Jmol script that loads the backbone (N, CA, C; Angstrom):
load data "model"
ATOM      1  N   MET A   1      21.482  16.016   8.737  1.00  0.00           N
ATOM      2  CA  MET A   1      20.035  15.609   8.843  1.00  0.00           C
ATOM      3  C   MET A   1      19.897  14.259   9.435  1.00  0.00           C
ATOM      4  N   SER A   2      19.140  14.096  10.462  1.00  0.00           N
ATOM      5  CA  SER A   2      19.021  12.869  11.133  1.00  0.00           C
ATOM      6  C   SER A   2      18.058  11.946  10.314  1.00  0.00           C
ATOM      7  N   TYR A   3      18.091  10.607  10.678  1.00  0.00           N
ATOM      8  CA  TYR A   3      17.362   9.566   9.909  1.00  0.00           C
ATOM      9  C   TYR A   3      15.819   9.810   9.985  1.00  0.00           C
ATOM     10  N   ILE A   4      15.442  10.257  11.234  1.00  0.00           N
ATOM     11  CA  ILE A   4      14.012  10.543  11.483  1.00  0.00           C
ATOM     12  C   ILE A   4      13.549  11.704  10.622  1.00  0.00           C
ATOM     13  N   ASN A   5      14.351  12.741  10.625  1.00  0.00           N
ATOM     14  CA  ASN A   5      14.051  13.935   9.814  1.00  0.00           C
ATOM     15  C   ASN A   5      13.859  13.602   8.311  1.00  0.00           C
ATOM     16  N   LYS A   6      14.802  12.714   7.869  1.00  0.00           N
ATOM     17  CA  LYS A   6      14.780  12.285   6.454  1.00  0.00           C
ATOM     18  C   LYS A   6      13.545  11.539   6.157  1.00  0.00           C
ATOM     19  N   VAL A   7      13.222  10.658   7.001  1.00  0.00           N
ATOM     20  CA  VAL A   7      11.951   9.833   6.822  1.00  0.00           C
ATOM     21  C   VAL A   7      10.711  10.709   6.859  1.00  0.00           C
ATOM     22  N   LEU A   8      10.625  11.624   7.830  1.00  0.00           N
ATOM     23  CA  LEU A   8       9.426  12.524   7.902  1.00  0.00           C
ATOM     24  C   LEU A   8       9.247  13.386   6.754  1.00  0.00           C
ATOM     25  N   SER A   9      10.389  13.892   6.133  1.00  0.00           N
ATOM     26  CA  SER A   9      10.329  14.844   5.107  1.00  0.00           C
ATOM     27  C   SER A   9       9.906  14.053   3.827  1.00  0.00           C
ATOM     28  N   GLY A  10      10.402  12.873   3.713  1.00  0.00           N
ATOM     29  CA  GLY A  10      10.099  12.085   2.428  1.00  0.00           C
ATOM     30  C   GLY A  10      10.720  12.546   1.139  1.00  0.00           C
ATOM     31  N   LYS A  11      11.951  13.185   1.396  1.00  0.00           N
ATOM     32  CA  LYS A  11      12.709  13.680   0.309  1.00  0.00           C
ATOM     33  C   LYS A  11      13.810  12.927  -0.072  1.00  0.00           C
ATOM     34  N   CYS A  12      14.639  13.370  -0.999  1.00  0.00           N
ATOM     35  CA  CYS A  12      15.829  12.635  -1.546  1.00  0.00           C
ATOM     36  C   CYS A  12      16.878  12.561  -0.349  1.00  0.00           C
ATOM     37  N   PRO A  13      17.378  11.306  -0.097  1.00  0.00           N
ATOM     38  CA  PRO A  13      18.264  11.187   1.010  1.00  0.00           C
ATOM     39  C   PRO A  13      19.688  11.871   0.733  1.00  0.00           C
ATOM     40  N   ASN A  14      20.002  12.106  -0.520  1.00  0.00           N
ATOM     41  CA  ASN A  14      21.298  12.691  -0.965  1.00  0.00           C
ATOM     42  C   ASN A  14      21.215  14.110  -0.821  1.00  0.00           C
ATOM     43  N   CYS A  15      20.258  14.873  -1.360  1.00  0.00           N
ATOM     44  CA  CYS A  15      20.271  16.315  -1.391  1.00  0.00           C
ATOM     45  C   CYS A  15      19.116  16.928  -0.500  1.00  0.00           C
ATOM     46  N   GLY A  16      18.107  16.159  -0.320  1.00  0.00           N
ATOM     47  CA  GLY A  16      16.955  16.579   0.553  1.00  0.00           C
ATOM     48  C   GLY A  16      16.007  17.689  -0.163  1.00  0.00           C
ATOM     49  N   LYS A  17      16.090  17.732  -1.505  1.00  0.00           N
ATOM     50  CA  LYS A  17      15.261  18.759  -2.218  1.00  0.00           C
ATOM     51  C   LYS A  17      14.014  18.173  -2.837  1.00  0.00           C
ATOM     52  N   GLU A  18      14.090  17.027  -3.464  1.00  0.00           N
ATOM     53  CA  GLU A  18      13.013  16.509  -4.269  1.00  0.00           C
ATOM     54  C   GLU A  18      12.220  15.453  -3.414  1.00  0.00           C
ATOM     55  N   LYS A  19      10.919  15.356  -3.616  1.00  0.00           N
ATOM     56  CA  LYS A  19      10.041  14.363  -2.928  1.00  0.00           C
ATOM     57  C   LYS A  19      10.306  12.983  -3.681  1.00  0.00           C
ATOM     58  N   LEU A  20      10.302  11.924  -2.762  1.00  0.00           N
ATOM     59  CA  LEU A  20      10.444  10.503  -3.399  1.00  0.00           C
ATOM     60  C   LEU A  20       9.180  10.142  -4.137  1.00  0.00           C
ATOM     61  N   PHE A  21       7.982  10.565  -3.648  1.00  0.00           N
ATOM     62  CA  PHE A  21       6.747  10.170  -4.276  1.00  0.00           C
ATOM     63  C   PHE A  21       6.033  11.346  -4.874  1.00  0.00           C
ATOM     64  N   HIS A  22       5.732  11.250  -6.250  1.00  0.00           N
ATOM     65  CA  HIS A  22       5.073  12.334  -6.875  1.00  0.00           C
ATOM     66  C   HIS A  22       3.542  12.180  -6.816  1.00  0.00           C
ATOM     67  N   ASP A  23       3.070  11.096  -6.329  1.00  0.00           N
ATOM     68  CA  ASP A  23       1.685  10.789  -6.179  1.00  0.00           C
ATOM     69  C   ASP A  23       1.436   9.908  -4.930  1.00  0.00           C
ATOM     70  N   LYS A  24       0.652  10.420  -3.949  1.00  0.00           N
ATOM     71  CA  LYS A  24       0.430   9.674  -2.811  1.00  0.00           C
ATOM     72  C   LYS A  24      -0.410   8.658  -2.832  1.00  0.00           C
ATOM     73  N   GLY A  25      -1.168   8.339  -3.883  1.00  0.00           N
ATOM     74  CA  GLY A  25      -2.006   7.217  -3.930  1.00  0.00           C
ATOM     75  C   GLY A  25      -3.307   7.544  -3.352  1.00  0.00           C
ATOM     76  N   ASN A  26      -4.277   6.634  -3.337  1.00  0.00           N
ATOM     77  CA  ASN A  26      -5.597   6.857  -2.731  1.00  0.00           C
ATOM     78  C   ASN A  26      -6.064   5.431  -2.277  1.00  0.00           C
ATOM     79  N   PRO A  27      -6.281   5.287  -0.909  1.00  0.00           N
ATOM     80  CA  PRO A  27      -6.757   3.937  -0.451  1.00  0.00           C
ATOM     81  C   PRO A  27      -8.203   3.659  -0.954  1.00  0.00           C
ATOM     82  N   ILE A  28      -8.987   4.620  -1.064  1.00  0.00           N
ATOM     83  CA  ILE A  28     -10.415   4.433  -1.405  1.00  0.00           C
ATOM     84  C   ILE A  28     -10.533   3.836  -2.877  1.00  0.00           C
ATOM     85  N   THR A  29      -9.777   4.356  -3.827  1.00  0.00           N
ATOM     86  CA  THR A  29      -9.810   3.889  -5.126  1.00  0.00           C
ATOM     87  C   THR A  29      -8.727   2.891  -5.510  1.00  0.00           C
ATOM     88  N   PHE A  30      -8.048   2.446  -4.558  1.00  0.00           N
ATOM     89  CA  PHE A  30      -6.928   1.544  -4.614  1.00  0.00           C
ATOM     90  C   PHE A  30      -5.832   1.889  -5.617  1.00  0.00           C
ATOM     91  N   ARG A  31      -5.665   3.257  -5.656  1.00  0.00           N
ATOM     92  CA  ARG A  31      -4.507   3.821  -6.466  1.00  0.00           C
ATOM     93  C   ARG A  31      -3.265   3.725  -5.722  1.00  0.00           C
ATOM     94  N   MET A  32      -2.299   2.977  -6.172  1.00  0.00           N
ATOM     95  CA  MET A  32      -0.915   2.882  -5.561  1.00  0.00           C
ATOM     96  C   MET A  32      -0.194   4.197  -5.621  1.00  0.00           C
ATOM     97  N   PRO A  33       0.642   4.511  -4.599  1.00  0.00           N
ATOM     98  CA  PRO A  33       1.428   5.696  -4.731  1.00  0.00           C
ATOM     99  C   PRO A  33       2.496   5.504  -5.870  1.00  0.00           C
ATOM    100  N   LYS A  34       2.954   6.600  -6.444  1.00  0.00           N
ATOM    101  CA  LYS A  34       3.816   6.519  -7.601  1.00  0.00           C
ATOM    102  C   LYS A  34       5.171   7.160  -7.077  1.00  0.00           C
ATOM    103  N   MET A  35       6.223   6.360  -7.231  1.00  0.00           N
ATOM    104  CA  MET A  35       7.566   6.762  -6.892  1.00  0.00           C
ATOM    105  C   MET A  35       8.338   7.449  -7.987  1.00  0.00           C
ATOM    106  N   THR A  36       9.075   8.460  -7.675  1.00  0.00           N
ATOM    107  CA  THR A  36       9.926   9.108  -8.711  1.00  0.00           C
ATOM    108  C   THR A  36      11.096   8.243  -8.984  1.00  0.00           C
ATOM    109  N   LYS A  37      11.563   8.149 -10.190  1.00  0.00           N
ATOM    110  CA  LYS A  37      12.719   7.287 -10.593  1.00  0.00           C
ATOM    111  C   LYS A  37      14.012   7.823  -9.999  1.00  0.00           C
ATOM    112  N   GLU A  38      14.246   9.130 -10.210  1.00  0.00           N
ATOM    113  CA  GLU A  38      15.462   9.741  -9.654  1.00  0.00           C
ATOM    114  C   GLU A  38      15.283  11.143  -9.222  1.00  0.00           C
ATOM    115  N   CYS A  39      16.155  11.620  -8.458  1.00  0.00           N
ATOM    116  CA  CYS A  39      16.019  12.993  -7.971  1.00  0.00           C
ATOM    117  C   CYS A  39      16.272  13.979  -9.094  1.00  0.00           C
ATOM    118  N   GLY A  40      15.299  14.995  -9.252  1.00  0.00           N
ATOM    119  CA  GLY A  40      15.569  15.997 -10.265  1.00  0.00           C
ATOM    120  C   GLY A  40      16.711  16.906  -9.979  1.00  0.00           C
ATOM    121  N   SER A  41      17.060  17.135  -8.743  1.00  0.00           N
ATOM    122  CA  SER A  41      18.079  18.015  -8.426  1.00  0.00           C
ATOM    123  C   SER A  41      19.572  17.441  -8.550  1.00  0.00           C
ATOM    124  N   CYS A  42      19.678  16.279  -7.841  1.00  0.00           N
ATOM    125  CA  CYS A  42      21.026  15.697  -7.814  1.00  0.00           C
ATOM    126  C   CYS A  42      21.261  14.368  -8.736  1.00  0.00           C
ATOM    127  N   GLY A  43      20.137  13.930  -9.228  1.00  0.00           N
ATOM    128  CA  GLY A  43      20.225  12.738 -10.062  1.00  0.00           C
ATOM    129  C   GLY A  43      20.353  11.495  -9.332  1.00  0.00           C
ATOM    130  N   TYR A  44      20.155  11.500  -7.986  1.00  0.00           N
ATOM    131  CA  TYR A  44      20.303  10.241  -7.217  1.00  0.00           C
ATOM    132  C   TYR A  44      19.218   9.274  -7.607  1.00  0.00           C
ATOM    133  N   ASN A  45      19.504   7.978  -7.993  1.00  0.00           N
ATOM    134  CA  ASN A  45      18.662   7.017  -8.431  1.00  0.00           C
ATOM    135  C   ASN A  45      17.930   6.367  -7.201  1.00  0.00           C
ATOM    136  N   PHE A  46      16.572   6.446  -7.164  1.00  0.00           N
ATOM    137  CA  PHE A  46      15.804   5.787  -6.078  1.00  0.00           C
ATOM    138  C   PHE A  46      15.561   4.392  -6.263  1.00  0.00           C
ATOM    139  N   HIS A  47      15.711   3.915  -7.425  1.00  0.00           N
ATOM    140  CA  HIS A  47      15.543   2.443  -7.705  1.00  0.00           C
ATOM    141  C   HIS A  47      17.019   1.935  -7.785  1.00  0.00           C
ATOM    142  N   ARG A  48      17.475   1.482  -6.681  1.00  0.00           N
ATOM    143  CA  ARG A  48      18.907   1.045  -6.507  1.00  0.00           C
ATOM    144  C   ARG A  48      19.186  -0.252  -7.390  1.00  0.00           C
ATOM    145  N   GLU A  49      18.263  -1.286  -7.347  1.00  0.00           N
ATOM    146  CA  GLU A  49      18.479  -2.442  -8.044  1.00  0.00           C
ATOM    147  C   GLU A  49      17.197  -3.240  -8.154  1.00  0.00           C
ATOM    148  N   THR A  50      17.044  -4.220  -8.952  1.00  0.00           N
ATOM    149  CA  THR A  50      15.829  -4.994  -8.991  1.00  0.00           C
ATOM    150  C   THR A  50      15.619  -5.751  -7.605  1.00  0.00           C
ATOM    151  N   GLY A  51      14.461  -5.538  -7.105  1.00  0.00           N
ATOM    152  CA  GLY A  51      14.128  -6.148  -5.842  1.00  0.00           C
ATOM    153  C   GLY A  51      14.624  -5.497  -4.593  1.00  0.00           C
ATOM    154  N   PHE A  52      15.096  -4.216  -4.746  1.00  0.00           N
ATOM    155  CA  PHE A  52      15.681  -3.469  -3.637  1.00  0.00           C
ATOM    156  C   PHE A  52      14.600  -3.203  -2.594  1.00  0.00           C
ATOM    157  N   TYR A  53      13.433  -2.887  -2.940  1.00  0.00           N
ATOM    158  CA  TYR A  53      12.350  -2.593  -1.935  1.00  0.00           C
ATOM    159  C   TYR A  53      11.575  -3.861  -1.447  1.00  0.00           C
ATOM    160  N   PHE A  54      12.089  -5.080  -1.775  1.00  0.00           N
ATOM    161  CA  PHE A  54      11.466  -6.229  -1.226  1.00  0.00           C
ATOM    162  C   PHE A  54      11.479  -6.221   0.262  1.00  0.00           C
ATOM    163  N   GLY A  55      12.524  -5.718   0.830  1.00  0.00           N
ATOM    164  CA  GLY A  55      12.507  -5.634   2.330  1.00  0.00           C
ATOM    165  C   GLY A  55      11.686  -4.682   2.944  1.00  0.00           C
ATOM    166  N   ALA A  56      11.283  -3.679   2.116  1.00  0.00           N
ATOM    167  CA  ALA A  56      10.239  -2.598   2.608  1.00  0.00           C
ATOM    168  C   ALA A  56       8.914  -3.247   2.981  1.00  0.00           C
ATOM    169  N   MET A  57       8.688  -4.480   2.421  1.00  0.00           N
ATOM    170  CA  MET A  57       7.425  -5.195   2.762  1.00  0.00           C
ATOM    171  C   MET A  57       7.465  -5.567   4.216  1.00  0.00           C
ATOM    172  N   TYR A  58       8.592  -5.946   4.771  1.00  0.00           N
ATOM    173  CA  TYR A  58       8.686  -6.234   6.103  1.00  0.00           C
ATOM    174  C   TYR A  58       8.588  -5.070   7.090  1.00  0.00           C
ATOM    175  N   VAL A  59       9.020  -3.820   6.666  1.00  0.00           N
ATOM    176  CA  VAL A  59       8.837  -2.703   7.441  1.00  0.00           C
ATOM    177  C   VAL A  59       7.365  -2.279   7.379  1.00  0.00           C
ATOM    178  N   SER A  60       6.647  -2.437   6.218  1.00  0.00           N
ATOM    179  CA  SER A  60       5.326  -2.084   6.071  1.00  0.00           C
ATOM    180  C   SER A  60       4.543  -2.979   7.006  1.00  0.00           C
ATOM    181  N   TYR A  61       4.872  -4.283   7.109  1.00  0.00           N
ATOM    182  CA  TYR A  61       4.238  -5.324   7.972  1.00  0.00           C
ATOM    183  C   TYR A  61       4.357  -4.855   9.403  1.00  0.00           C
ATOM    184  N   ALA A  62       5.560  -4.448   9.854  1.00  0.00           N
ATOM    185  CA  ALA A  62       5.789  -3.953  11.117  1.00  0.00           C
ATOM    186  C   ALA A  62       4.900  -2.810  11.434  1.00  0.00           C
ATOM    187  N   LEU A  63       4.807  -1.911  10.576  1.00  0.00           N
ATOM    188  CA  LEU A  63       3.954  -0.692  10.812  1.00  0.00           C
ATOM    189  C   LEU A  63       2.488  -1.122  10.892  1.00  0.00           C
ATOM    190  N   THR A  64       2.059  -2.040  10.141  1.00  0.00           N
ATOM    191  CA  THR A  64       0.608  -2.419  10.195  1.00  0.00           C
ATOM    192  C   THR A  64       0.414  -3.217  11.506  1.00  0.00           C
ATOM    193  N   VAL A  65       1.350  -4.050  12.012  1.00  0.00           N
ATOM    194  CA  VAL A  65       1.149  -4.683  13.316  1.00  0.00           C
ATOM    195  C   VAL A  65       1.059  -3.718  14.351  1.00  0.00           C
ATOM    196  N   ALA A  66       1.911  -2.685  14.332  1.00  0.00           N
ATOM    197  CA  ALA A  66       1.890  -1.673  15.398  1.00  0.00           C
ATOM    198  C   ALA A  66       0.623  -0.907  15.479  1.00  0.00           C
ATOM    199  N   GLU A  67      -0.047  -0.627  14.245  1.00  0.00           N
ATOM    200  CA  GLU A  67      -1.370  -0.091  14.175  1.00  0.00           C
ATOM    201  C   GLU A  67      -2.453  -0.866  14.800  1.00  0.00           C
ATOM    202  N   MET A  68      -2.305  -2.181  14.406  1.00  0.00           N
ATOM    203  CA  MET A  68      -3.228  -3.147  14.983  1.00  0.00           C
ATOM    204  C   MET A  68      -3.164  -3.264  16.616  1.00  0.00           C
ATOM    205  N   VAL A  69      -1.894  -3.300  17.078  1.00  0.00           N
ATOM    206  CA  VAL A  69      -1.848  -3.393  18.544  1.00  0.00           C
ATOM    207  C   VAL A  69      -2.285  -2.144  19.175  1.00  0.00           C
ATOM    208  N   THR A  70      -2.029  -1.009  18.515  1.00  0.00           N
ATOM    209  CA  THR A  70      -2.495   0.265  19.046  1.00  0.00           C
ATOM    210  C   THR A  70      -4.097   0.227  19.237  1.00  0.00           C
ATOM    211  N   VAL A  71      -4.668  -0.217  18.286  1.00  0.00           N
ATOM    212  CA  VAL A  71      -6.225  -0.283  18.322  1.00  0.00           C
ATOM    213  C   VAL A  71      -6.623  -1.218  19.449  1.00  0.00           C
ATOM    214  N   MET A  72      -5.931  -2.285  19.585  1.00  0.00           N
ATOM    215  CA  MET A  72      -6.374  -3.174  20.652  1.00  0.00           C
ATOM    216  C   MET A  72      -6.064  -2.648  22.055  1.00  0.00           C
ATOM    217  N   VAL A  73      -4.986  -1.817  22.236  1.00  0.00           N
ATOM    218  CA  VAL A  73      -4.583  -1.309  23.459  1.00  0.00           C
ATOM    219  C   VAL A  73      -5.628  -0.120  23.791  1.00  0.00           C
ATOM    220  N   LEU A  74      -6.048   0.589  22.764  1.00  0.00           N
ATOM    221  CA  LEU A  74      -7.028   1.600  22.963  1.00  0.00           C
ATOM    222  C   LEU A  74      -8.388   0.947  23.388  1.00  0.00           C
ATOM    223  N   ARG A  75      -8.642  -0.135  22.804  1.00  0.00           N
ATOM    224  CA  ARG A  75      -9.803  -0.925  23.220  1.00  0.00           C
ATOM    225  C   ARG A  75      -9.940  -1.302  24.739  1.00  0.00           C
ATOM    226  N   LEU A  76      -8.748  -1.785  25.134  1.00  0.00           N
ATOM    227  CA  LEU A  76      -8.555  -2.143  26.516  1.00  0.00           C
ATOM    228  C   LEU A  76      -8.644  -0.986  27.396  1.00  0.00           C
ATOM    229  N   LEU A  77      -8.012   0.119  27.031  1.00  0.00           N
ATOM    230  CA  LEU A  77      -7.974   1.277  27.964  1.00  0.00           C
ATOM    231  C   LEU A  77      -9.363   1.857  27.971  1.00  0.00           C
ATOM    232  N   LEU A  78     -10.122   1.981  26.782  1.00  0.00           N
ATOM    233  CA  LEU A  78     -11.502   2.458  26.925  1.00  0.00           C
ATOM    234  C   LEU A  78     -12.430   1.623  27.722  1.00  0.00           C
ATOM    235  N   ASN A  79     -12.237   0.240  27.681  1.00  0.00           N
ATOM    236  CA  ASN A  79     -13.018  -0.654  28.433  1.00  0.00           C
ATOM    237  C   ASN A  79     -12.757  -0.534  30.001  1.00  0.00           C
ATOM    238  N   GLU A  80     -11.520  -0.341  30.321  1.00  0.00           N
ATOM    239  CA  GLU A  80     -11.039  -0.386  31.679  1.00  0.00           C
ATOM    240  C   GLU A  80     -11.282   0.995  32.304  1.00  0.00           C
ATOM    241  N   LEU A  81     -10.837   2.098  31.682  1.00  0.00           N
ATOM    242  CA  LEU A  81     -10.742   3.422  32.208  1.00  0.00           C
ATOM    243  C   LEU A  81     -12.244   4.054  32.202  1.00  0.00           C
ATOM    244  N   PHE A  82     -12.961   3.886  31.075  1.00  0.00           N
ATOM    245  CA  PHE A  82     -14.197   4.620  30.958  1.00  0.00           C
ATOM    246  C   PHE A  82     -15.473   3.676  31.025  1.00  0.00           C
ATOM    247  N   GLY A  83     -15.152   2.364  31.250  1.00  0.00           N
ATOM    248  CA  GLY A  83     -16.343   1.433  31.455  1.00  0.00           C
ATOM    249  C   GLY A  83     -17.029   1.236  30.155  1.00  0.00           C
ATOM    250  N   THR A  84     -16.464   1.473  28.992  1.00  0.00           N
ATOM    251  CA  THR A  84     -17.158   1.142  27.712  1.00  0.00           C
ATOM    252  C   THR A  84     -17.238  -0.354  27.538  1.00  0.00           C
ATOM    253  N   ASN A  85     -18.103  -0.892  26.676  1.00  0.00           N
ATOM    254  CA  ASN A  85     -18.161  -2.296  26.351  1.00  0.00           C
ATOM    255  C   ASN A  85     -17.868  -2.551  24.915  1.00  0.00           C
ATOM    256  N   ILE A  86     -16.664  -2.180  24.424  1.00  0.00           N
ATOM    257  CA  ILE A  86     -16.190  -2.512  23.015  1.00  0.00           C
ATOM    258  C   ILE A  86     -15.955  -3.941  22.859  1.00  0.00           C
ATOM    259  N   SER A  87     -16.761  -4.576  21.976  1.00  0.00           N
ATOM    260  CA  SER A  87     -16.431  -6.081  21.842  1.00  0.00           C
ATOM    261  C   SER A  87     -15.326  -6.337  20.819  1.00  0.00           C
ATOM    262  N   MET A  88     -14.946  -7.525  20.908  1.00  0.00           N
ATOM    263  CA  MET A  88     -13.837  -7.943  19.878  1.00  0.00           C
ATOM    264  C   MET A  88     -14.254  -7.845  18.561  1.00  0.00           C
ATOM    265  N   LEU A  89     -15.452  -8.006  18.223  1.00  0.00           N
ATOM    266  CA  LEU A  89     -15.967  -7.837  16.784  1.00  0.00           C
ATOM    267  C   LEU A  89     -15.834  -6.294  16.357  1.00  0.00           C
ATOM    268  N   GLN A  90     -16.232  -5.410  17.266  1.00  0.00           N
ATOM    269  CA  GLN A  90     -16.021  -4.016  17.005  1.00  0.00           C
ATOM    270  C   GLN A  90     -14.646  -3.564  16.890  1.00  0.00           C
ATOM    271  N   ALA A  91     -13.791  -4.172  17.742  1.00  0.00           N
ATOM    272  CA  ALA A  91     -12.282  -3.926  17.607  1.00  0.00           C
ATOM    273  C   ALA A  91     -11.758  -4.428  16.302  1.00  0.00           C
ATOM    274  N   PHE A  92     -12.242  -5.650  15.826  1.00  0.00           N
ATOM    275  CA  PHE A  92     -11.778  -6.197  14.575  1.00  0.00           C
ATOM    276  C   PHE A  92     -12.178  -5.242  13.471  1.00  0.00           C
ATOM    277  N   ILE A  93     -13.447  -4.707  13.477  1.00  0.00           N
ATOM    278  CA  ILE A  93     -13.832  -3.796  12.429  1.00  0.00           C
ATOM    279  C   ILE A  93     -13.054  -2.529  12.497  1.00  0.00           C
ATOM    280  N   ALA A  94     -12.802  -2.102  13.687  1.00  0.00           N
ATOM    281  CA  ALA A  94     -11.914  -0.822  13.794  1.00  0.00           C
ATOM    282  C   ALA A  94     -10.468  -1.130  13.140  1.00  0.00           C
ATOM    283  N   ILE A  95      -9.933  -2.269  13.411  1.00  0.00           N
ATOM    284  CA  ILE A  95      -8.572  -2.699  12.834  1.00  0.00           C
ATOM    285  C   ILE A  95      -8.661  -2.756  11.363  1.00  0.00           C
ATOM    286  N   VAL A  96      -9.741  -3.317  10.837  1.00  0.00           N
ATOM    287  CA  VAL A  96      -9.850  -3.354   9.381  1.00  0.00           C
ATOM    288  C   VAL A  96      -9.887  -1.947   8.764  1.00  0.00           C
ATOM    289  N   VAL A  97     -10.702  -1.077   9.390  1.00  0.00           N
ATOM    290  CA  VAL A  97     -10.784   0.223   8.883  1.00  0.00           C
ATOM    291  C   VAL A  97      -9.570   0.958   8.881  1.00  0.00           C
ATOM    292  N   VAL A  98      -8.769   0.831  10.096  1.00  0.00           N
ATOM    293  CA  VAL A  98      -7.474   1.494  10.223  1.00  0.00           C
ATOM    294  C   VAL A  98      -6.510   1.063   9.165  1.00  0.00           C
ATOM    295  N   VAL A  99      -6.440  -0.186   9.070  1.00  0.00           N
ATOM    296  CA  VAL A  99      -5.528  -0.794   8.019  1.00  0.00           C
ATOM    297  C   VAL A  99      -5.882  -0.300   6.682  1.00  0.00           C
ATOM    298  N   PHE A 100      -7.118  -0.350   6.365  1.00  0.00           N
ATOM    299  CA  PHE A 100      -7.573   0.051   4.951  1.00  0.00           C
ATOM    300  C   PHE A 100      -7.264   1.485   4.711  1.00  0.00           C
ATOM    301  N   VAL A 101      -7.450   2.336   5.649  1.00  0.00           N
ATOM    302  CA  VAL A 101      -7.196   3.785   5.527  1.00  0.00           C
ATOM    303  C   VAL A 101      -5.692   4.074   5.377  1.00  0.00           C
ATOM    304  N   LEU A 102      -4.862   3.361   6.134  1.00  0.00           N
ATOM    305  CA  LEU A 102      -3.468   3.649   6.125  1.00  0.00           C
ATOM    306  C   LEU A 102      -2.536   2.890   5.295  1.00  0.00           C
ATOM    307  N   TRP A 103      -3.099   2.046   4.443  1.00  0.00           N
ATOM    308  CA  TRP A 103      -2.165   1.153   3.578  1.00  0.00           C
ATOM    309  C   TRP A 103      -1.345   1.987   2.693  1.00  0.00           C
ATOM    310  N   THR A 104      -1.730   3.048   2.067  1.00  0.00           N
ATOM    311  CA  THR A 104      -0.907   3.924   1.224  1.00  0.00           C
ATOM    312  C   THR A 104       0.179   4.642   1.972  1.00  0.00           C
ATOM    313  N   PHE A 105      -0.229   5.142   3.165  1.00  0.00           N
ATOM    314  CA  PHE A 105       0.770   5.697   4.028  1.00  0.00           C
ATOM    315  C   PHE A 105       1.895   4.721   4.546  1.00  0.00           C
ATOM    316  N   ASN A 106       1.569   3.447   4.820  1.00  0.00           N
ATOM    317  CA  ASN A 106       2.452   2.464   5.216  1.00  0.00           C
ATOM    318  C   ASN A 106       3.435   2.134   4.070  1.00  0.00           C
ATOM    319  N   TYR A 107       2.888   2.024   2.842  1.00  0.00           N
ATOM    320  CA  TYR A 107       3.676   1.778   1.707  1.00  0.00           C
ATOM    321  C   TYR A 107       4.658   2.878   1.465  1.00  0.00           C
ATOM    322  N   ARG A 108       4.271   4.073   1.559  1.00  0.00           N
ATOM    323  CA  ARG A 108       5.282   5.149   1.431  1.00  0.00           C
ATOM    324  C   ARG A 108       6.249   5.234   2.429  1.00  0.00           C
ATOM    325  N   VAL A 109       5.910   5.195   3.713  1.00  0.00           N
ATOM    326  CA  VAL A 109       6.765   5.322   4.760  1.00  0.00           C
ATOM    327  C   VAL A 109       7.837   4.054   4.787  1.00  0.00           C
ATOM    328  N   ALA A 110       7.256   2.972   4.505  1.00  0.00           N
ATOM    329  CA  ALA A 110       8.169   1.766   4.432  1.00  0.00           C
ATOM    330  C   ALA A 110       9.325   1.910   3.418  1.00  0.00           C
ATOM    331  N   ARG A 111       8.892   2.391   2.226  1.00  0.00           N
ATOM    332  CA  ARG A 111       9.859   2.618   1.131  1.00  0.00           C
ATOM    333  C   ARG A 111      10.904   3.687   1.488  1.00  0.00           C
ATOM    334  N   ILE A 112      10.348   4.756   2.116  1.00  0.00           N
ATOM    335  CA  ILE A 112      11.258   5.798   2.415  1.00  0.00           C
ATOM    336  C   ILE A 112      12.301   5.415   3.551  1.00  0.00           C
ATOM    337  N   MET A 113      11.722   4.677   4.486  1.00  0.00           N
ATOM    338  CA  MET A 113      12.566   4.118   5.654  1.00  0.00           C
ATOM    339  C   MET A 113      13.646   3.150   4.971  1.00  0.00           C
ATOM    340  N   TRP A 114      13.305   2.292   4.118  1.00  0.00           N
ATOM    341  CA  TRP A 114      14.121   1.267   3.506  1.00  0.00           C
ATOM    342  C   TRP A 114      15.332   2.026   2.750  1.00  0.00           C
ATOM    343  N   LEU A 115      14.926   2.989   1.947  1.00  0.00           N
ATOM    344  CA  LEU A 115      15.909   3.667   1.171  1.00  0.00           C
ATOM    345  C   LEU A 115      16.876   4.482   2.013  1.00  0.00           C
ATOM    346  N   ASN A 116      16.467   5.006   3.088  1.00  0.00           N
ATOM    347  CA  ASN A 116      17.281   5.784   4.021  1.00  0.00           C
ATOM    348  C   ASN A 116      18.130   4.887   4.822  1.00  0.00           C
ATOM    349  N   MET A 117      17.617   3.639   5.196  1.00  0.00           N
ATOM    350  CA  MET A 117      18.454   2.761   5.894  1.00  0.00           C
ATOM    351  C   MET A 117      19.679   2.277   5.137  1.00  0.00           C
ATOM    352  N   PHE A 118      19.590   2.262   3.814  1.00  0.00           N
ATOM    353  CA  PHE A 118      20.710   1.883   3.057  1.00  0.00           C
ATOM    354  C   PHE A 118      21.475   2.904   2.286  1.00  0.00           C
ATOM    355  N   TYR A 119      21.156   4.114   2.580  1.00  0.00           N
ATOM    356  CA  TYR A 119      21.800   5.269   1.982  1.00  0.00           C
ATOM    357  C   TYR A 119      23.175   5.560   2.451  1.00  0.00           C
ATOM    358  N   LYS A 120      24.133   5.694   1.577  1.00  0.00           N
ATOM    359  CA  LYS A 120      25.512   6.094   2.009  1.00  0.00           C
ATOM    360  C   LYS A 120      25.910   7.308   1.207  1.00  0.00           C
ATOM    361  N   LYS A 121      26.509   8.273   1.801  1.00  0.00           N
ATOM    362  CA  LYS A 121      26.850   9.599   1.159  1.00  0.00           C
ATOM    363  C   LYS A 121      27.879   9.392   0.105  1.00  0.00           C
ATOM    364  N   ASP A 122      28.703   8.480   0.218  1.00  0.00           N
ATOM    365  CA  ASP A 122      29.781   8.345  -0.738  1.00  0.00           C
ATOM    366  C   ASP A 122      29.425   7.533  -2.062  1.00  0.00           C
ATOM    367  N   GLU A 123      27.991   7.100  -2.194  1.00  0.00           N
ATOM    368  CA  GLU A 123      27.640   6.402  -3.432  1.00  0.00           C
ATOM    369  C   GLU A 123      27.692   7.337  -4.569  1.00  0.00           C
ATOM    370  N   GLU A 124      27.900   6.839  -5.744  1.00  0.00           N
ATOM    371  CA  GLU A 124      27.992   7.379  -6.963  1.00  0.00           C
ATOM    372  C   GLU A 124      28.970   8.606  -6.966  1.00  0.00           C
TER     373      GLU A 124
END
end "model"
wireframe off; spacefill off
backbone 0.3
color backbone group
């Protein structure tokens, strides 16, 4: 199973059967996603050590910056190709809305990516 497939499935990197998150969270109510402690099928521990997911913050930051750049590129394309007049303030508001709506998604994907980056089959 490739790295991209593992990240997109959001399942255990060891067996691929159990989901890493049992609750996806909710950006509207500010409810954080809840991560499972270990795989119910193979017993793989998702919490490797204290502070393991600290680096996932940087992955989440990169995802957020990519989303912000995408909104700005869309603004430029719409203004140039279709002659719209989207101001910087409107683009800023769009960026805030996109970041607000996708923060739980970024949190989950960043942790899944981080865990799969450091997964080795011969562990445990």
